[in-house]
N, C-alpha and C positions, 0 to 999 in steps of 0.2 A: 766262449763258444757264441751264448747271450750275447756280448757286444758284436761279435760276423753277423747276426742273422737278425739286428736290428731291435736285439730287444738290451733293456737297460735296469740292473740287477735293482733291485728297492732296498729304499735304506729308513721305508716308516718303523720297520718289525724291528731294527735297532738302536733306533731313536733312543725307545724309554730305558735300552740297556748302557747306553753311552751316557743319562741323563744320571744314572741311578749307581754307574760307577764314578761320575767326576766327583758326584756327593760323598762317597762311599771314602774314594783317596783322596779329598780339600785338604787342607792344613788341618789341625787339628785345633782347635780355636784355645784360648788357656784355661789355665786349673780355677774354680770356682773362684771367689772371694771367702775365708772363713765365716762372713758378717750373711753371704745367703749359705752356705753348709749349712749353719745353726736354725736358718731358720729351716730348712729343710727335717731337722732334726724334732726340734721343736714340736711341726705344724705331723709327723710321724708321732712323735710323742701322744698329741691332744688322740689323732685317731686311733689309735690305742685302744687310748683313755678310755673312749667315749665306746665306740664298738664292741671288739676282745671281751673289757673289763664286765660289760654290762649282763655280753655270754655267760663269763665265769664266775657270775655271782647270781646265778640264773640256783644257787643250791639256796639259794634264802625264797627262793620264790616253790622251789618243789616241795620245801618243809610248812610255808603257810598252804601250801597245794594240800599235803595229806593232812593235815588237822584242817580244812575243809572238807576232803572228802567222809574225816567221821561225823561233820556237822550234817543233818536234813537240808533240804534245798537248797545248797549251792552249785553251780558248776561243775563240783569232783566230787557231787554224795557218793559213795561207793565205789568210788573210782581206785585200783589198786593201785599202788607208788611205783610198780615197771611203768602201766599207764604215764602216769603219771610225769616222769622223770622221760620219757617218748619225747618231752616236748622239747626239753634238749637236748636232745638226743640228735633231732632231727636239726638246731639251727646249728649241733657241729659237724655235723654234719653234712648240712651243703652247704657253709663258710669251706669243707674240705675238698669238698669234689666236685663245687662251682669255678676253681682257680682254674682251671683252664680257660678256661671262657673270658670270664673275666678275662685273663693277661691281651685272649686275643681283639678287645673290647678295646682296651690299655693302647696296645700296640697301633688300632687301628684308627684309635678317636684320636687320643692321647690321655694321658692319666685321670689327668683334672674333670672331666664331663662323667669321667666313671665312679673317681672316689665322690664327689659331688652328690650324683645318685645316687650311691651306695650309703649315706648319711638320712635321702632322703627314705630311699626302700624301708631302710632300719627305723629309723621314726616312726611312718606310717603305722609300720608291723606291731610297736608295742601298744600305740594308738588303734584297734583295729584289736586287740589281744584283750585295750580295758572294756568294751563291747561285747567281746563272746560269751554267748549265752553256753554251748557244750563244748565236751575236751577233746573234737576233734577240729570247731574253731582255735581254739588255744593251739594245735598242733600246726593249723596253716596256717595260722599268723604271728606268733613271739616264735614258733621253732621252723616252715618254712622260710618266712617272707621277711626277721630279722636275722636269720643262717645268711639265703640270698642279701640284703644287702650290707651284711658280714665281710663277707666275700667278694662285695664288688669295691667295700673298700679296703678289708684289710691288706688282700692280694695285689694289686699293683702301688700300695704306699711301701709294701715291702721291697718289691722289685723299682720305684724309683730309687732308694733314700740310697743303698748302697753303690747307682753309678756315679752319685757326686764325693767320691770319698776316693782313696787308695792308701792309706798311711794306717788309716784311723777308723778303717771299717766295720772289724769285726767293734770295738767300742762305739761310736755312732751305733752300729743295728743292735747291739745291749743298752741303750736308753732309749730306745725307739719303740723296741719292746720290751722297756721295763713299760713303762704304759700302764699294758694290760696288768701289768701286778699294782702299779700304783690306785687305779681302779677298781684294784681287789680287794687293795686297804679301806680305800672309799665307799665308796659305792653300794657292797654289806651291810654295815651300820643304818647308811642315808635311807637305804630301800627299806627295811629292816624298819627305820621311826617313824618313813610317811607309810608305810605300812600297817604298824600300829595306830596311829592317828586317825591317819585319810583318809586308809582302804587300798589292797594290793590293785586296784584299777590306778586309783588317783597315782600311782608311784609310778605304771607303764604309762600313764599319761605324761607325767613330767619328765620321764628318764626322753621320752622317746621326742617329747618337745626339744630339750636339750638336745640330744644329737644331731634333729634336724638344725638345729641354730651352730653346731660346732663342726661337726664331720665338715659341711661345706666351705665356710670359710677356710678351713684346717688345707682342704683335699684342695684351692684357689691353687694355694701352696706349692704345692707338691704335683710335676710336671720332670718331663724327663730333660736329664743332660746334653748340653748342646748334640757334644758329640755321638753322646750314647744313640742320640733320637735321627741322627746322620744314621746311625745302623737301623735303628732301627727302619727310619725309607727305609732302607732296600731291602729289608722283610717283607711288608708289607709292599712294598708292589705291585701294580697288577691285581692285588684285590681289591672289588666296587665295597664302597663306604656304605655304601645302601644297605646290601644285601653279605657282606663279612660277614656284620654281626649272627648272622643264623648259623653257620661255617662253623662245621664239630671239629671238633680241630680232630687231629690224624694221630695214634702212636706211630711212633716208630719201631718196630717189630724187633728190629733189628739190636736197639738201645735196648731193647723189653724183656728181652730171652738171651739175655747174655748177664753175668750171674749175678758181678759189682748190681747192676742192677735191681735186681731180686733181692740177694742179701738187705738192700740198703729200701727197697719197698718195705720190706717183709718185716726189716726192725721196725721202722714209724709205723705200721699199719698196728700192730703193740707194743711201742711206744704209745702209740694215739688213745689205740682201745682201754690204754688202763688211767692214762693222764685225765678223760674226767670221770673218772669213777667216783673220786676221793672230793672233785668241786662239786657235784651234783648233792652229795650224798651226804656233804661234810658236818654240815648243821640237823640234818637227818642225827646223821648217827651219833654224831654226842648228844642229842633229846634225848636219845636211846638208853645214851647211858646214865643221866640220871642230872644230864646239864641243862641249865634255866635257856630260855633260848637267847638273849644278851650274849650269854658267856658262849657258847653256841654257834651267834653268829660272826664271836670274834674268835676263837676260833678261825677261821673264812683270812679274818683279816690281820691274823698272828701272819698267816701259810703266805699271802699275801704281801706280807711286809719282806719275809724272809725271799721271796723269789723278785722283790724291786732290788735287794741288796746284790742278789746272786748273777744276777742278769747282766747287769755293768760289770760288775767284777770276772762273770768268765767272759762279755765281752771284746775287754782287755785283755785274756788267760787266749783266750785265742787270735789276735793278735801276737801276740807274744812267744811263745807254745803250740802255736798252730791247732786249725780249728776240728781234728779227729781226734788228735792223743786229748782236747777238757773234752770234747766227746764224750770217750772212749771212758775217761775218768768216771761224768757228771753222768751215763750211767750205771758203773759200777757202783757208786753214791746212793744213786736212789733204789738199787735195790737191795743194796742194806738195813737205807731207812725201811724200805716196807715186811721187810723181816722185822728189824729189833721194833719196829711200832704196832705197825700196820694190825698185823695179822698176832700178837699178844692183845691186842684192846680187843677186836675179835672173841678171842677167847677168853676174856677176863667179863665182858660180857655173857657168855652161851657162862658160865663159873655162879654168875649174878643173880641171873636169873633160876636156875638150878634149884643153886642156894637160899632162892625165894621164893620155891615153891616143896621144896623139904619142910622148909617152914612152914607153911601154909599146912 
């Protein structure tokens, strides 16, 4: 009818759709080489080693800040333990809550600039924290900025690495994630040694400079797998690169209201809420039981050593026996460990304190 009246249908709106369809339906590229996969795993390991590991080593700072709280004329004088722990809690919270934004930026601009920028933000957060004089300044720098930098580096890394693997994806991700555990073995004694000899401010500056150096170098290697990159282009087609970074990711309420999603989200929430507590208070709790400062910090190292081995083993088991089966098993074992070790240690501390009070 339009052609009979002299009107011709416009193809301008269909052109982008045809272009996207051509990209999506093109022949898949050959699989990546083993060298490329090894580089992806190594780069992901470094990112985890230099970001998440330092956050998880916050227990060293927690114990040091609590000591400073009992001393006059320090930034933490008179500050409670719960307020001090807010610094580490903010970093963990921002790292988790900023995930949708970091993922949107990685899809729109590519994971490389996001990961590299995350390393710079993390490092600047540590350096600015070394110049802070009030608790709220530490909360904004060592808490919010460090958490933001970790999110920008951690989330794209965990999204990029799986795209390069198929058969041994669980093992590869186990090695990548073990970077945080390996760093958890190394960073606590290193930070404690630096703090003891040249002060916590220099510990923040040194770690911040190292992150600014190594995370951008590793981030340069972390790019989308070519076939997956084609899918990402289709997902971001029509999104402005100038204003897309401020777009708030929308929630699919149909999925969010489903029983499976609610159950999984609740489980992740409870797991996360219990995961950070031992990390932050490990050293301080050990000192309250009478252990020396070095031994208290060694408990964090021992914990992360076990974590390092188990993450690789669990990744291998996930490939062989299924992810959900392994998740169920490890969750049960974690619950048993808490009741078998953590609770008795808490009651033992109370009993020791009560006996000492009776003697006095």
